[in-house]
Every structure is written in C-alpha cells, then in structure tokens.
C-alpha positions as CSV (number, residue, x, y, z in Angstrom):
1,X,17.9,11.1,-7.6
2,X,14.2,10.2,-7.7
3,X,12.8,9.8,-4.3
4,X,10.1,7.3,-3.1
5,X,8.1,7.5,0.1
6,X,6.6,4.1,1.0
7,X,4.3,3.5,4.0
8,X,3.9,0.1,5.6
9,X,7.4,-0.8,4.6
10,X,8.4,-2.9,7.6
11,X,7.3,-6.1,6.0
12,X,5.5,-7.7,3.1
13,X,4.7,-5.7,-0.1
14,X,6.0,-2.5,1.3
15,X,9.4,-3.9,2.3
16,X,9.7,-5.6,-1.1
17,X,8.9,-2.4,-2.9
18,X,11.4,-0.5,-0.9
19,X,14.2,-3.0,-1.7
20,X,13.2,-3.2,-5.4
21,X,13.1,0.6,-5.9
22,X,16.4,1.1,-4.0
23,X,18.0,-1.4,-6.2
24,X,16.8,0.5,-9.3
25,X,18.4,3.7,-8.1
26,X,15.6,5.4,-6.1
27,X,16.3,7.2,-2.9
28,X,13.8,5.3,-0.7
29,X,12.2,6.6,2.6
30,X,10.6,3.5,4.3
31,X,7.9,4.3,6.8
32,X,6.8,1.8,9.4
33,X,6.2,1.2,13.1
34,X,8.7,-1.7,13.7
35,X,12.0,-0.1,14.6
36,X,13.9,-3.4,14.3
37,X,12.5,-4.1,10.8
38,X,13.3,-0.6,9.7
39,X,16.9,-0.9,10.9
40,X,17.3,-4.0,8.9
41,X,16.2,-2.0,5.8
42,X,18.9,0.5,6.6
43,X,21.5,-2.1,5.9
44,X,20.2,-2.1,2.3
45,X,20.8,1.6,2.0
46,X,17.2,2.5,2.6
47,X,16.3,5.5,4.8
48,X,13.9,4.3,7.6
49,X,11.3,6.5,9.3
50,X,9.8,5.0,12.4
51,X,6.3,6.6,12.4
52,X,2.6,5.8,13.1
53,X,0.9,7.1,10.0
54,X,-2.2,7.9,12.0
55,X,-0.2,10.5,14.0
56,X,-1.0,13.4,11.8
57,X,1.3,15.9,13.4
58,X,4.3,13.5,13.2
59,X,3.5,12.8,9.6
60,X,3.3,16.4,8.7
61,X,6.7,17.1,10.4
62,X,8.4,14.4,8.3
63,X,6.8,15.1,4.9
64,X,7.1,18.8,5.0
65,X,10.8,18.5,4.9
66,X,10.9,16.0,2.0
67,X,10.9,16.2,-1.8
68,X,8.7,13.3,-2.8
69,X,8.6,12.1,-6.4
70,X,6.8,8.8,-5.8
71,X,4.3,8.3,-3.0
72,X,3.2,4.7,-2.3
73,X,0.3,4.5,0.1
74,X,0.8,0.9,1.1
75,X,0.2,0.7,4.9
76,X,-2.9,-1.2,5.8
77,X,-4.6,-3.5,8.3
78,X,-7.3,-6.1,8.4
79,X,-9.6,-6.4,11.5
80,X,-10.6,-9.7,13.0
81,X,-12.6,-11.8,10.5
82,X,-16.3,-12.0,11.2
83,X,-19.8,-10.9,10.4
84,X,-20.2,-7.2,10.3
85,X,-23.1,-7.4,12.8
86,X,-20.7,-8.7,15.4
87,X,-17.8,-6.3,14.7
88,X,-16.4,-4.1,17.5
89,X,-16.8,-0.4,16.8
90,X,-13.1,0.1,17.8
91,X,-12.1,-2.2,15.0
92,X,-14.2,-0.3,12.5
93,X,-12.6,2.9,13.6
94,X,-9.0,1.6,13.4
95,X,-9.5,0.1,10.0
96,X,-11.0,3.3,8.6
97,X,-8.2,5.3,10.2
98,X,-5.3,3.2,9.0
99,X,-6.5,2.1,5.6
100,X,-8.3,5.2,4.4
101,X,-8.0,8.4,6.4
102,X,-4.2,8.2,6.9
103,X,-3.7,7.6,3.1
104,X,-5.9,10.6,2.2
105,X,-4.1,12.9,4.6
106,X,-0.7,11.8,3.5
107,X,-1.6,12.3,-0.1
108,X,-2.9,15.8,0.7
109,X,0.4,16.7,2.2
110,X,2.3,15.5,-0.9
111,X,0.2,16.4,-3.9
112,X,0.6,20.2,-3.8
113,X,4.4,19.9,-4.4
114,X,3.8,17.4,-7.2
115,X,1.2,19.6,-8.9
116,X,3.6,22.6,-8.7
117,X,6.4,20.6,-10.3
118,X,4.0,19.1,-12.9
119,X,5.4,15.7,-12.1
120,X,5.0,12.8,-9.7
121,X,3.4,9.4,-9.2
122,X,1.0,8.3,-6.4
123,X,0.2,4.6,-5.9
124,X,-2.3,3.0,-3.6
125,X,-2.1,-0.7,-2.5
126,X,-5.6,-1.8,-2.9
127,X,-7.2,-5.3,-2.9
128,X,-9.3,-7.6,-4.9
129,X,-11.7,-7.3,-2.0
130,X,-12.6,-3.9,-3.3
131,X,-14.0,-5.3,-6.5
132,X,-15.4,-8.7,-5.4
133,X,-17.6,-9.5,-2.5
134,X,-16.2,-11.7,0.2
135,X,-17.8,-12.6,3.6
136,X,-16.3,-11.6,7.0
137,X,-14.3,-8.6,5.7
138,X,-16.9,-6.0,5.0
139,X,-15.1,-3.0,6.5
140,X,-11.8,-3.9,5.1
141,X,-13.4,-4.2,1.6
142,X,-15.1,-0.9,2.1
143,X,-11.8,0.9,2.8
144,X,-10.1,-0.7,-0.2
145,X,-13.1,0.2,-2.4
146,X,-12.9,3.8,-1.2
147,X,-9.2,3.9,-2.0
148,X,-10.0,2.8,-5.5
149,X,-12.6,5.4,-6.0
150,X,-10.3,8.1,-4.5
151,X,-7.5,7.1,-6.8
152,X,-9.7,7.4,-9.9
153,X,-11.0,10.9,-8.8
154,X,-7.6,12.0,-7.8
155,X,-6.3,11.1,-11.2
156,X,-9.0,13.3,-12.7
157,X,-7.8,16.2,-10.5
158,X,-4.1,15.7,-11.2
159,X,-3.7,14.4,-14.7
160,X,-3.9,17.9,-16.3
161,X,-0.9,18.7,-14.2
162,X,1.2,15.7,-15.3
163,X,0.8,13.7,-12.0
164,X,0.1,10.0,-12.4
165,X,-2.0,7.8,-10.1
166,X,-2.1,4.0,-10.0
167,X,-4.3,1.6,-8.0
168,X,-2.6,-1.7,-7.2
169,X,-5.3,-4.5,-7.1
170,X,-3.7,-7.4,-5.3
171,X,-5.2,-10.8,-5.0
172,X,-3.8,-13.4,-2.6
173,X,-0.3,-12.2,-1.7
174,X,1.8,-14.1,0.9
175,X,2.3,-11.4,3.5
176,X,1.9,-10.9,7.3
177,X,-1.5,-9.2,6.9
178,X,-3.3,-12.0,8.7
179,X,-0.7,-12.7,11.4
180,X,-2.7,-11.0,14.2
181,X,-6.0,-12.6,13.3
182,X,-5.2,-16.1,12.2
183,X,-3.0,-18.7,13.9
184,X,0.1,-20.2,12.4
185,X,-1.7,-23.3,11.1
186,X,-4.5,-21.3,9.5
187,X,-2.0,-19.1,7.7
188,X,-0.1,-22.2,6.5
189,X,-3.3,-23.6,5.1
190,X,-4.1,-20.3,3.4
191,X,-0.8,-20.3,1.6
192,X,-0.5,-24.0,1.0
193,X,0.7,-25.2,-2.4
194,X,2.9,-22.1,-3.1
195,X,0.2,-20.6,-5.4
196,X,0.1,-17.2,-3.8
197,X,1.6,-14.1,-5.4
198,X,4.8,-13.0,-3.6
199,X,5.5,-9.5,-2.4
200,X,8.5,-9.4,-4.8
201,X,6.1,-10.0,-7.7
202,X,4.1,-6.9,-6.8
203,X,7.3,-4.9,-6.3
204,X,8.6,-5.8,-9.8
205,X,5.3,-4.8,-11.3
206,X,5.4,-1.4,-9.5
207,X,8.9,-0.8,-10.8
208,X,7.7,-1.6,-14.4
209,X,4.9,0.9,-14.0
210,X,7.1,3.6,-12.7
211,X,9.6,3.1,-15.5
212,X,7.0,4.0,-18.2
213,X,7.5,7.4,-19.8
214,X,5.6,10.3,-18.2
215,X,3.1,10.3,-21.0
216,X,1.7,6.9,-20.0
217,X,-0.3,6.3,-16.8
218,X,-1.2,2.8,-15.7
219,X,-4.4,3.7,-13.9
220,X,-4.8,0.3,-12.3
221,X,-3.2,-3.1,-12.4
222,X,-4.5,-6.4,-11.1
223,X,-2.0,-9.0,-9.9
224,X,-3.5,-12.4,-9.0
225,X,-2.2,-16.0,-8.5
226,X,-2.1,-17.9,-11.7
227,X,-3.6,-20.9,-10.0
228,X,-7.0,-20.6,-8.2
229,X,-7.1,-20.0,-4.5
230,X,-9.9,-20.4,-2.0
231,X,-12.9,-17.9,-2.3
232,X,-11.4,-15.7,0.5
233,X,-8.1,-15.2,-1.3
234,X,-7.5,-11.5,-0.9
235,X,-4.3,-9.6,-0.1
C-alpha cells in the first residue's frame, strides 16, 4: 500500500487531503497537535500522530520507523497581521520555525529513503502570497516564497533519482488559518459570498497530481477562486 505522511492534518487542507487520499487507498499518517481532531480522523481509518513538528527529536523518532512514499509538508501558521516594523520578534521566530525550518528538516529525514528507492513524491503547501505582494504579511510571505524556491531546487536535486516535487500555490482557501488572529465577524466577512476555494478542492487536485504516471511531475499548481476576492485573499 502507498503511504502518505501529511503534516498539519488536524484541520483545513491537511485534513481534507488525509481523507481524500485514504479514500483513494493510501495508508495515511496524519500529523497534528490537536489530539481530539486526530482521534476523529482515526474513525476514518487514518493513522493519527500527535506531534509538534518543531520538536526535532520527536519528529525523527516517528519518521525513522516509517516507509514514506508521499510526503506532504502542509503545516503552517500566520502571525498577527500588521506592518513588519511593528512585528514581535517572537512571532518572526515562530513563523520561520513552523513554516520553513520544520518543513526542511522533515524533508531531510525522508528524502534519503526516497532517493534510494528511486521513487517518491514530496509536496509543499505554499501560498499565492509567495508570488504576489500583500501588505501586513511580510514574514508569512517570505516563508512561503522560501518554500517555493526550496521546492524548485529540491526538484533539481532529486529528479535524476525519480523523485517528484510539487509546490501547491493556494489562493483564498476557507480554512482556520486566521482563527487566532481575526475575530469571527472578520473571518465571516473574508469568506462572504461563498467564493473561496474549499479544502476539498485542493485535496482533489493533489490526488490528481499523485495519480499521474511516474514519468510526469507537476512542478507547481495554482488553485484560486474563480470569482475575485479582496486584495488580501491568500491561503
């Protein structure tokens, strides 16, 4: 059975991907910090792993015992919105740690086995904020742009060994990304009109990419709302 290891799987895009891939016959390991949300995934037949991905030793202990065919680096956070000049250093550190460093270290743990097998697929959940300038999210944008650059360079390293790499460039997706930095009314206004992409839409696209024959590598796909959103409409 093909195995998939998905971070940030407690909710949103990660949860949708876990359910979609499991339904397609994958053995799915879903990583997240919410024990309750992970236990709910267990009822779908998905194998939950309660873990803080910034805990390097814990991550190593888990991954070293697993055979991973598909790695989806999906976990991410967005710091409080605001001008970079006013940003707390602790928020800068946390965003770099979760969005970038953890993804690089996890990928480093997994790629040797993929290279040795001459097979595997690594995906990164990026953002339209990596490719278009928006105000008040400078560090978040920087981390997603770095992921995009890393994915491209990683592909150059691994494509001779048959390992595929895909960057997911998501526009406005209706998730819980803003739940800690915007109140309920602000989030409702953000997603008014039902124009946002849904997590299930991204998951279906990921499954389609994975289903392509090994000779084809979708290096990047952009998924955006059909109808326009406000200028700050990022994942």
